[in-house]
C-alpha positions as a Markdown table, in Angstrom:
| # | Residue | x | y | z |
|---|---|---|---|---|
| 1 | Met | 0.0 | 0.0 | 0.1 |
| 2 | Ile | 2.6 | 2.4 | 0.9 |
| 3 | Arg | 4.8 | 1.7 | -2.3 |
| 4 | Thr | 1.4 | 2.4 | -4.3 |
| 5 | Leu | 1.1 | 5.6 | -2.7 |
| 6 | Gln | 4.7 | 6.8 | -3.3 |
| 7 | Lys | 4.2 | 6.0 | -7.0 |
| 8 | Leu | 0.9 | 7.9 | -7.1 |
| 9 | Ile | 2.6 | 10.9 | -5.5 |
| 10 | Leu | 5.8 | 10.9 | -7.4 |
| 11 | Thr | 3.8 | 10.8 | -10.9 |
| 12 | Gly | 1.7 | 13.7 | -9.9 |
| 13 | Gly | -1.0 | 12.0 | -7.8 |
| 14 | Ala | -0.3 | 14.3 | -4.7 |
| 15 | Leu | -3.9 | 15.4 | -4.8 |
| 16 | Leu | -5.1 | 11.9 | -4.1 |
| 17 | Leu | -3.0 | 11.7 | -0.8 |
| 18 | Pro | -6.0 | 13.1 | 1.4 |
| 19 | Leu | -8.2 | 10.1 | 0.1 |
| 20 | Phe | -5.7 | 7.7 | 1.6 |
| 21 | Val | -4.3 | 9.7 | 4.7 |
| 22 | Cys | -7.6 | 10.6 | 6.5 |
| 23 | Ala | -8.9 | 10.3 | 10.0 |
| 24 | His | -5.9 | 12.0 | 11.5 |
| 25 | Asn | -3.7 | 8.8 | 11.1 |
| 26 | Gly | -1.6 | 9.8 | 14.1 |
| 27 | Glu | 0.6 | 6.9 | 13.8 |
| 28 | Leu | 2.4 | 8.6 | 10.9 |
| 29 | Leu | 5.3 | 11.3 | 11.4 |
| 30 | Leu | 4.5 | 14.5 | 9.6 |
| 31 | Ala | 7.6 | 16.2 | 8.4 |
| 32 | Lys | 7.3 | 19.7 | 6.9 |
| 33 | Leu | 10.1 | 21.2 | 5.0 |
| 34 | Thr | 9.9 | 25.0 | 4.7 |
| 35 | Leu | 12.4 | 26.5 | 2.1 |
| 36 | Arg | 12.8 | 30.0 | 3.0 |
| 37 | Thr | 13.8 | 32.9 | 0.6 |
| 38 | Asp | 17.2 | 33.6 | 2.3 |
| 39 | Gly | 18.2 | 30.2 | 1.4 |
| 40 | Ser | 17.8 | 28.5 | 4.9 |
| 41 | Cys | 15.6 | 25.5 | 5.7 |
| 42 | Val | 13.2 | 24.5 | 8.5 |
| 43 | Leu | 12.3 | 20.9 | 9.0 |
| 44 | Arg | 9.8 | 20.2 | 11.7 |
| 45 | Val | 8.7 | 16.6 | 12.4 |
| 46 | Thr | 5.6 | 16.2 | 14.5 |
| 47 | Ala | 4.6 | 13.1 | 16.3 |
| 48 | Asp | 1.2 | 12.5 | 18.0 |
| 49 | Thr | 2.4 | 10.9 | 21.2 |
| 50 | Glu | -1.0 | 9.1 | 21.9 |
| 51 | Ala | -1.4 | 7.5 | 18.5 |
| 52 | Asn | 2.2 | 7.1 | 17.4 |
| 53 | Phe | 3.4 | 3.4 | 17.9 |
| 54 | Thr | 7.1 | 4.3 | 18.8 |
| 55 | Ile | 7.2 | 7.8 | 20.1 |
| 56 | Arg | 5.3 | 8.0 | 23.3 |
| 57 | Asn | 6.9 | 11.1 | 24.8 |
| 58 | Arg | 9.4 | 13.8 | 24.5 |
| 59 | Ala | 12.1 | 11.8 | 25.8 |
| 60 | Gln | 11.3 | 9.1 | 23.2 |
| 61 | Leu | 11.5 | 11.9 | 20.5 |
| 62 | Thr | 14.7 | 13.1 | 21.5 |
| 63 | Glu | 16.4 | 9.9 | 21.4 |
| 64 | Val | 15.3 | 9.2 | 17.9 |
| 65 | Ala | 14.9 | 12.7 | 16.3 |
| 66 | Asn | 18.5 | 12.7 | 14.6 |
| 67 | Gly | 17.9 | 9.4 | 12.8 |
| 68 | Phe | 14.8 | 10.7 | 11.0 |
| 69 | Phe | 16.7 | 11.7 | 7.8 |
| 70 | Leu | 20.0 | 11.6 | 6.0 |
| 71 | Val | 20.9 | 14.5 | 3.7 |
| 72 | Ser | 22.5 | 13.8 | 0.2 |
| 73 | Ala | 24.0 | 16.4 | -1.9 |
| 74 | Gly | 26.2 | 15.2 | -5.0 |
| 75 | Lys | 27.8 | 12.1 | -3.8 |
| 76 | Asp | 27.8 | 12.7 | -0.2 |
| 77 | Thr | 25.5 | 11.5 | 2.4 |
| 78 | Thr | 25.5 | 13.0 | 5.7 |
| 79 | Pro | 23.3 | 12.6 | 8.9 |
| 80 | Leu | 21.0 | 15.4 | 9.3 |
| 81 | Ala | 22.6 | 16.3 | 12.7 |
| 82 | Lys | 26.0 | 16.7 | 11.4 |
| 83 | Val | 24.5 | 19.2 | 8.6 |
| 84 | Ala | 21.9 | 21.2 | 10.9 |
| 85 | Gly | 22.9 | 20.5 | 14.3 |
| 86 | Asp | 20.7 | 19.3 | 17.1 |
| 87 | Pro | 17.2 | 20.3 | 16.8 |
| 88 | Ser | 14.8 | 22.1 | 19.3 |
| 89 | Phe | 11.9 | 20.5 | 20.7 |
| 90 | Phe | 8.5 | 22.0 | 21.5 |
| 91 | Ser | 5.0 | 20.8 | 22.3 |
| 92 | Glu | 1.8 | 21.6 | 20.3 |
| 93 | Thr | -2.0 | 20.9 | 20.7 |
| 94 | Lys | -3.3 | 21.5 | 17.4 |
| 95 | Leu | -2.8 | 19.9 | 13.9 |
| 96 | Asp | -1.2 | 22.0 | 11.3 |
| 97 | Pro | -4.1 | 23.6 | 9.3 |
| 98 | Ser | -1.9 | 24.0 | 6.2 |
| 99 | Ala | -1.1 | 20.4 | 5.6 |
| 100 | Pro | -3.1 | 19.1 | 3.1 |
| 101 | Leu | -4.2 | 15.8 | 4.6 |
| 102 | Gly | -7.9 | 16.2 | 4.5 |
| 103 | His | -8.2 | 17.2 | 8.1 |
| 104 | Thr | -11.9 | 17.8 | 8.9 |
| 105 | Pro | -12.9 | 20.9 | 10.9 |
| 106 | Glu | -13.7 | 18.6 | 13.8 |
| 107 | Glu | -10.1 | 17.3 | 13.8 |
| 108 | Leu | -8.5 | 20.6 | 13.5 |
| 109 | Ala | -10.6 | 21.9 | 16.6 |
| 110 | Lys | -9.5 | 19.0 | 18.8 |
| 111 | Ser | -6.6 | 19.1 | 21.1 |
| 112 | Tyr | -3.7 | 16.6 | 20.7 |
| 113 | Lys | -0.6 | 15.7 | 22.4 |
| 114 | Leu | 2.0 | 16.6 | 19.8 |
| 115 | Glu | 5.6 | 16.7 | 20.3 |
| 116 | Ala | 8.0 | 18.3 | 17.6 |
| 117 | Ala | 11.6 | 18.5 | 16.6 |
| 118 | Glu | 12.7 | 21.2 | 14.4 |
| 119 | Trp | 15.9 | 21.8 | 12.6 |
| 120 | Ile | 17.1 | 25.2 | 10.9 |
| 121 | Trp | 20.0 | 25.3 | 8.7 |
| 122 | Thr | 21.4 | 26.7 | 5.4 |
| 123 | Pro | 22.5 | 23.9 | 3.2 |
| 124 | Glu | 26.0 | 24.2 | 1.4 |
| 125 | Ser | 24.5 | 23.0 | -1.6 |
| 126 | Pro | 20.9 | 24.3 | -2.4 |
| 127 | Lys | 20.4 | 21.1 | -4.4 |
| 128 | Phe | 19.8 | 18.2 | -2.0 |
| 129 | Val | 17.5 | 15.0 | -1.2 |
| 130 | Leu | 16.2 | 13.7 | 2.2 |
| 131 | Arg | 16.8 | 10.0 | 2.7 |
| 132 | Val | 15.2 | 7.7 | 5.5 |
| 133 | Pro | 17.9 | 5.5 | 6.8 |
| 134 | Glu | 18.0 | 1.8 | 6.4 |
| 135 | Met | 16.1 | -0.1 | 9.0 |
| 136 | Ser | 14.1 | 3.0 | 10.1 |
| 137 | Pro | 10.8 | 1.9 | 11.8 |
| 138 | His | 9.2 | 5.2 | 10.9 |
| 139 | Thr | 6.7 | 6.2 | 8.4 |
| 140 | Leu | 6.9 | 9.8 | 7.3 |
| 141 | Ile | 4.8 | 12.3 | 5.3 |
| 142 | Leu | 7.2 | 14.8 | 3.9 |
| 143 | Trp | 5.8 | 17.7 | 2.4 |
| 144 | Leu | 7.4 | 20.9 | 0.9 |
| 145 | Val | 6.6 | 24.6 | 1.5 |
| 146 | Asp | 8.5 | 27.0 | -0.8 |
| 147 | Glu | 8.2 | 30.4 | 0.4 |
| 148 | Lys | 9.4 | 31.7 | -3.2 |
| 149 | Lys | 6.2 | 30.0 | -4.6 |
| 150 | Pro | 3.5 | 30.9 | -1.8 |
| 151 | Thr | 0.5 | 30.1 | -4.2 |
| 152 | Ala | 2.1 | 26.7 | -5.2 |
| 153 | Lys | 0.4 | 23.5 | -4.0 |
| 154 | Pro | 2.7 | 21.5 | -1.6 |
| 155 | Arg | 4.6 | 18.5 | -3.0 |
| 156 | Trp | 4.1 | 15.4 | -1.1 |
| 157 | Ile | 5.8 | 12.2 | -0.6 |
| 158 | Met | 5.3 | 9.2 | 1.8 |
| 159 | Met | 8.6 | 7.6 | 3.1 |
| 160 | Val | 9.8 | 4.5 | 4.8 |
| 161 | Ala | 13.2 | 3.0 | 5.4 |
| 162 | Glu | 15.6 | 3.5 | 2.5 |
| 163 | Asp | 13.2 | 5.9 | 0.6 |
| 164 | Glu | 14.6 | 9.2 | -1.0 |
| 165 | Ser | 12.7 | 12.3 | -1.6 |
| 166 | Pro | 12.6 | 14.0 | -4.9 |
| 167 | Leu | 15.3 | 16.5 | -5.7 |
| 168 | Ile | 15.0 | 19.4 | -3.1 |
| 169 | Val | 16.2 | 23.0 | -4.4 |
| 170 | Ala | 16.6 | 25.8 | -1.9 |
| 171 | Ala | 16.9 | 29.5 | -2.5 |
| 172 | Glu | 20.6 | 30.7 | -3.2 |
| 173 | Pro | 21.7 | 32.0 | 0.1 |
| 174 | Ala | 21.3 | 35.7 | 0.7 |
| 175 | Arg | 24.7 | 37.5 | -0.1 |
| 176 | Arg | 26.3 | 39.0 | 3.3 |
| 177 | Asp | 28.0 | 42.2 | 3.3 |
| 178 | Val | 29.6 | 41.4 | 6.8 |
| 179 | Pro | 31.3 | 38.3 | 8.0 |
| 180 | Trp | 29.0 | 35.5 | 8.9 |
| 181 | Trp | 29.7 | 35.6 | 12.7 |
| 182 | Leu | 28.3 | 39.2 | 12.7 |
| 183 | Ser | 24.8 | 40.2 | 12.7 |
| 184 | Lys | 23.8 | 43.3 | 10.7 |
| 185 | Glu | 23.2 | 45.3 | 14.0 |
| 186 | Asp | 26.5 | 44.4 | 15.4 |
| 187 | Ala | 28.1 | 45.3 | 12.0 |
| 188 | Lys | 26.5 | 48.7 | 12.1 |
| 189 | Phe | 27.6 | 49.5 | 15.7 |
| 190 | Ile | 31.0 | 48.5 | 14.8 |
| 191 | Phe | 31.3 | 50.7 | 11.8 |
| 192 | Val | 29.9 | 53.6 | 13.7 |
| 193 | Val | 32.5 | 53.1 | 16.5 |
| 194 | Ala | 35.3 | 52.8 | 13.9 |
| 195 | Gly | 34.1 | 55.9 | 12.2 |
| 196 | Ala | 34.2 | 57.8 | 15.5 |
| 197 | Val | 37.7 | 56.3 | 16.4 |
| 198 | Ala | 38.9 | 57.5 | 13.0 |
| 199 | Gly | 37.7 | 60.8 | 13.2 |
| 200 | Ile | 39.3 | 61.3 | 16.8 |
| 201 | Ile | 42.7 | 60.1 | 15.3 |
| 202 | Leu | 42.5 | 62.3 | 12.4 |
| 203 | Val | 41.7 | 65.5 | 14.9 |
| 204 | Trp | 44.6 | 64.4 | 17.0 |
| 205 | Ile | 47.0 | 64.2 | 14.0 |
| 206 | Ala | 45.7 | 67.5 | 12.6 |
| 207 | Leu | 46.3 | 69.0 | 16.1 |
| 208 | Gly | 49.7 | 67.5 | 16.4 |
| 209 | Leu | 50.9 | 68.8 | 13.0 |
| 210 | Asn | 49.7 | 72.2 | 13.8 |
| 211 | Arg | 51.6 | 72.2 | 17.1 |
| 212 | Ile | 54.7 | 71.1 | 15.1 |
| 213 | Gly | 54.1 | 74.0 | 12.7 |
| 214 | Glu | 53.9 | 76.4 | 15.7 |
| 215 | Trp | 56.8 | 75.1 | 17.2 |
| 216 | Leu | 58.8 | 75.4 | 13.8 |
| 217 | Asp | 57.6 | 78.9 | 13.5 |
| 218 | Arg | 58.8 | 79.8 | 17.1 |
| 219 | Lys | 62.2 | 78.2 | 16.4 |
| 220 | Pro | 65.1 | 80.9 | 16.0 |
| 221 | Lys | 66.4 | 81.0 | 12.6 |
| 222 | Arg | 70.3 | 80.7 | 12.1 |
């Protein structure tokens, strides 16, 4: 069944997904990948701890989160944690209304015990794919939200162990006029201070030259 769904989605049948994935299906992990306009990526994986078979609480999510995906760019495949660092964790009570899973108004109104892990990173290569590691026990629904195309319908894929997403293309990273370790606010402050110091030095040099000139004028001529 899962393989059939994957073929439907990859061949343009993403609109059929809500017909198969309905009635909440909390045993599935929902993986939302947002491609920001500045080139960064936000991956949020949410588990319903009351319905998921393997993740029943925050502690279990923390233990397995870094094993959800691998990141492949070119010939290199790297654990997500090595690329994006450790995730942040938080709790939610409402389903994501933006997820085109066919949730009913009643389901969206209900409260759930949801635990989420979120990674934020800027990929070195804007073109990459996400892979589910071999022997992974999880079934994930990955969908893509591209902020450059706010009106586009999200692309979907259901993934199990050893599956690979379609090619993901993030935005080119925004050009920085300051070093990566400086924020724009810090850079502005440093530039203002540097300008003030440079002005003081110039005034000091001018005063020094003026005093030298006065001393030369007072010096008796032979």
